[in-house]
C-alpha positions as CSV (number, residue, x, y, z in Angstrom):
1,M,108.9,169.7,94.6
2,A,106.3,166.2,94.1
3,P,105.6,166.3,90.9
4,E,102.1,167.4,88.5
5,A,99.6,165.1,89.9
6,T,96.9,165.2,87.0
7,P,98.6,162.1,84.8
8,R,98.3,162.1,80.8
9,Y,95.8,158.7,80.5
10,T,94.1,156.8,83.4
11,V,91.5,153.7,84.0
12,P,89.0,153.7,82.4
13,G,85.6,155.6,83.8
14,L,88.1,158.0,85.6
15,T,88.7,161.8,83.9
16,V,92.3,162.5,84.4
17,Q,91.3,165.5,86.7
18,D,89.5,162.9,89.1
19,A,92.2,160.1,89.1
20,G,95.3,163.5,89.8
21,S,92.9,164.1,92.7
22,L,93.1,160.1,94.1
23,I,96.7,160.1,93.0
24,E,97.6,163.6,95.6
25,V,95.4,161.2,98.2
26,L,97.4,158.3,97.7
27,Q,100.9,160.0,97.4
28,Q,100.2,160.7,101.6
29,R,99.3,157.6,101.9
30,L,102.0,156.0,100.7
31,H,104.3,159.0,102.3
32,A,102.7,157.8,105.7
33,L,102.8,154.1,105.6
34,N,106.6,154.4,104.1
35,D,106.8,156.2,107.0
36,L,105.5,153.7,109.8
37,H,107.2,151.0,108.3
38,L,110.2,152.7,109.5
39,T,108.9,154.1,112.8
40,L,108.0,150.5,113.2
41,K,111.5,149.1,112.6
42,H,113.3,151.6,114.7
43,V,110.4,150.8,117.6
44,H,111.4,147.0,117.5
45,W,115.2,147.7,117.2
46,N,115.4,150.1,120.1
47,V,113.5,148.3,123.0
48,V,114.3,147.7,126.0
49,G,112.4,145.7,129.3
50,P,111.1,143.0,130.2
51,H,108.2,143.2,127.7
52,F,110.8,143.2,125.2
53,I,110.8,140.2,123.2
54,S,107.1,140.1,122.9
55,V,107.0,143.6,122.0
56,H,110.1,142.7,119.7
57,E,108.2,140.0,117.6
58,M,104.6,141.8,118.1
59,L,105.8,144.3,115.3
60,D,107.7,142.0,112.7
61,P,104.7,141.2,111.2
62,Q,103.1,144.7,111.3
63,V,106.2,145.8,109.8
64,D,105.7,143.4,107.1
65,R,101.6,144.2,106.4
66,V,102.6,148.2,106.5
67,R,105.3,147.1,103.6
68,D,102.8,145.4,101.6
69,M,99.7,148.2,102.4
70,A,103.2,150.8,100.8
71,D,103.5,148.6,97.8
72,D,99.7,148.2,96.8
73,V,99.7,152.0,97.7
74,A,102.0,152.4,94.9
75,E,100.6,150.1,92.4
76,R,97.3,151.8,92.5
77,L,98.8,154.8,92.1
78,A,101.0,154.0,89.2
79,A,98.2,152.3,87.4
80,L,96.1,155.7,87.8
81,G,98.7,157.1,85.6
82,G,100.6,158.6,88.6
83,V,104.3,158.6,89.9
84,A,104.8,157.5,93.1
85,Q,107.6,159.4,95.4
86,G,109.0,156.5,97.4
87,T,112.2,158.3,98.1
88,P,113.3,159.6,101.3
89,G,113.7,162.9,100.1
90,A,110.3,163.0,99.0
91,L,108.8,161.9,102.0
92,V,110.4,164.4,104.4
93,E,109.9,167.2,102.2
94,E,105.9,166.4,101.6
95,R,104.8,165.1,105.3
96,S,103.2,166.6,107.8
97,W,103.9,165.3,110.4
98,K,107.2,165.0,112.6
99,D,109.6,162.6,112.9
100,Y,109.2,159.5,116.0
101,S,110.6,161.1,119.0
102,V,111.6,158.5,121.1
103,G,115.4,156.5,121.0
104,R,116.0,153.6,123.2
105,A,113.7,153.2,125.6
106,D,111.0,150.6,127.5
107,A,108.8,148.4,125.5
108,I,106.0,149.9,126.8
109,A,106.9,153.6,126.7
110,H,107.3,153.0,122.9
111,L,104.4,151.3,123.0
112,G,102.5,154.7,124.4
113,A,104.4,156.6,121.9
114,L,103.3,154.0,118.8
115,D,99.2,154.2,120.0
116,L,99.7,158.1,119.1
117,V,101.7,157.4,115.5
118,Y,98.7,155.0,115.2
119,T,95.8,157.2,116.2
120,G,97.5,159.9,113.5
121,V,97.8,157.5,110.8
122,I,94.1,156.2,111.1
123,E,92.3,160.1,111.3
124,D,94.8,160.9,107.8
125,L,93.9,157.5,106.3
126,R,89.6,157.5,107.4
127,A,90.1,161.2,106.3
128,A,91.7,159.9,102.6
129,I,88.7,157.1,102.5
130,K,86.2,160.2,102.8
131,T,87.8,161.9,100.0
132,V,88.3,158.9,97.9
133,G,85.1,157.5,98.2
134,D,83.4,160.2,96.4
135,I,85.5,159.6,93.4
136,D,86.6,156.3,93.2
137,P,85.6,152.7,94.8
138,A,88.2,150.6,93.8
139,T,90.4,153.0,95.6
140,E,88.3,153.5,98.8
141,D,88.2,149.7,99.2
142,L,91.8,149.6,99.2
143,L,92.2,152.4,101.7
144,I,89.3,149.9,103.9
145,E,91.3,147.1,103.7
146,Q,94.3,148.9,104.8
147,L,92.3,150.3,108.1
148,R,91.3,147.3,109.4
149,D,94.5,146.2,109.4
150,L,95.7,149.4,110.9
151,E,93.2,149.6,113.7
152,Q,94.0,146.2,114.1
153,F,97.2,146.6,114.9
154,Q,96.4,149.8,117.0
155,W,94.6,147.2,119.3
156,F,97.8,145.0,119.4
157,V,99.6,148.1,121.2
158,R,96.4,149.3,123.2
159,A,96.1,145.9,124.6
160,H,99.5,146.7,127.0
161,L,98.1,149.9,127.7
162,E,94.9,149.6,129.3
163,T,94.2,149.0,132.7
164,A,92.0,146.3,134.3
165,G,89.0,148.7,133.9
166,G,89.5,149.3,130.3
167,A,90.6,153.3,130.4
168,L,94.3,154.0,128.4
169,V,97.3,154.6,130.7
170,T,98.3,157.5,127.6
171,A,94.5,159.3,127.4
172,G,94.9,162.8,127.3
173,A,98.9,163.3,126.3
174,T,99.2,164.8,123.1
175,T,103.2,163.9,122.4
176,E,105.0,160.8,122.1
177,T,107.2,161.7,124.6
178,Q,104.4,162.2,127.2
179,A,102.3,159.2,126.4
180,A,106.2,157.2,126.3
181,G,105.9,159.2,130.2
182,Q,102.5,158.0,131.0
183,A,102.6,154.7,129.8
184,I,105.6,153.4,132.0
185,D,104.4,155.3,135.0
186,Q,100.8,152.8,134.9
C-alpha cells in the first residue's frame, strides 16, 4: 500500500494538503511512465518482420525520454515532500491498467497496440494536468512539457498506421490485441 501522501513539509507557497494532492497525482504519473518505459523496451525487444529495424530504432529515443520524464516526476514529487514509490511491486499494486498484452509480433502489430497504450497514457496525463493546474503552475508546466513529447511519440507510431486517406487502421479498436490485429490486416 502507498504511504501517506500528505507530507510534513513542502515547497514555499503551497499547503501540505495541496502538496499531498499533487503527490498523489504525480505518483500515478510515475507509475504510468515507469510502465510505459518497460512496455517500450518490451516492444523494442520483441518486434519482428520487414519493419523491424525502423521500429526498433524509433523506440530507443522514446525509451530514453520516458525514463527522463519518470525521473523528473519523481524529483518533483520528492521536492514537494513526498516519497517516490518506484518499485515494481508498488507499480503493479497501484496501477489501474492491465499489463501489455502482445508478445513477439510483427512490428506493425506492436505499433497498433502501442497506439492504444499511448492513448491511455495521454488521456490520463491530460486529466492530471487539469487537476494540478488548479493547485500548482510548476507541476502543471512539467506535465504539459511531457504531454507534448508523448503526443509526438504517438504521432510517430500513428504514421505507420495511417492510410493515404488519413484514417487510422486501428480506429475503433478497444484492446491491444484487437489493435494489433487491425494493424497487420491493413
